[in-house]
C-alpha positions as CSV (number, residue, x, y, z in Angstrom):
1,M,44.3,87.2,177.7
2,A,46.4,88.4,180.7
3,Q,45.4,90.2,183.8
4,K,47.3,92.4,186.2
5,Q,46.0,93.9,189.5
6,Y,47.4,96.8,191.4
7,H,46.6,98.3,194.8
8,V,46.6,102.1,194.1
9,T,47.4,104.9,196.6
10,G,46.2,108.4,196.3
11,M,42.9,107.5,194.5
12,S,40.2,109.4,196.3
13,C,37.4,110.3,193.9
14,E,35.7,109.6,190.5
15,H,38.0,112.1,188.8
16,C,40.9,109.8,189.9
17,V,39.1,106.8,188.5
18,A,38.5,108.5,185.2
19,S,42.2,109.6,185.0
20,I,43.5,106.2,185.7
21,K,41.1,104.6,183.1
22,E,42.2,107.1,180.5
23,E,46.0,106.8,181.1
24,V,46.1,103.0,181.5
25,S,43.8,102.5,178.4
26,E,46.5,104.1,176.3
27,V,49.1,101.5,177.2
28,P,49.6,99.0,174.2
29,G,47.9,95.7,174.7
30,V,45.3,96.9,177.2
31,S,41.7,95.9,176.3
32,E,39.9,96.7,179.6
33,V,40.6,98.7,182.8
34,V,38.4,98.1,185.9
35,V,38.9,100.5,188.8
36,D,37.4,99.8,192.2
37,L,37.6,103.1,194.1
38,A,36.4,101.6,197.5
39,A,39.0,98.9,197.4
40,G,41.7,101.0,195.9
41,A,42.3,98.4,193.2
42,V,42.9,98.6,189.5
43,T,42.6,95.5,187.3
44,V,43.9,95.5,183.8
45,H,43.0,93.0,181.1
46,G,44.8,92.6,177.8
47,A,47.7,90.9,175.9
48,D,51.4,91.3,176.5
49,L,50.9,93.7,179.4
50,D,54.0,95.7,180.3
51,D,54.1,96.1,184.1
52,E,56.5,99.1,183.9
53,R,54.3,100.9,181.4
54,L,51.1,100.2,183.5
55,R,52.8,101.6,186.6
56,A,53.9,104.6,184.7
57,A,50.4,105.2,183.4
58,I,49.0,105.0,187.0
59,A,51.7,107.5,188.1
60,E,50.8,109.8,185.2
61,A,47.2,109.8,186.5
62,G,48.6,111.2,189.8
63,C,48.4,108.0,191.8
64,G,50.9,105.4,193.1
65,V,51.1,101.6,193.3
66,D,51.5,100.1,196.8
67,D,53.6,97.0,196.5
68,S,53.4,96.2,200.2
69,I,49.8,95.1,199.7
70,A,49.1,92.0,197.6
71,A,46.4,92.8,195.2
């Protein structure tokens, strides 16, 4: 099982958390999505995870990925 972690910008409430979980869960291969609102982090577990699709799902939820911060 693979894992990817992202530092997310624009995530400010539980609605954001729910939106990210919903969108990212729909990406093929995703088995679990863990969102830490306080840390601004999203951790994705699954098989054959597609980085581009995961980033697009986070964007679809209305948030961004901050590549300047190692997550």
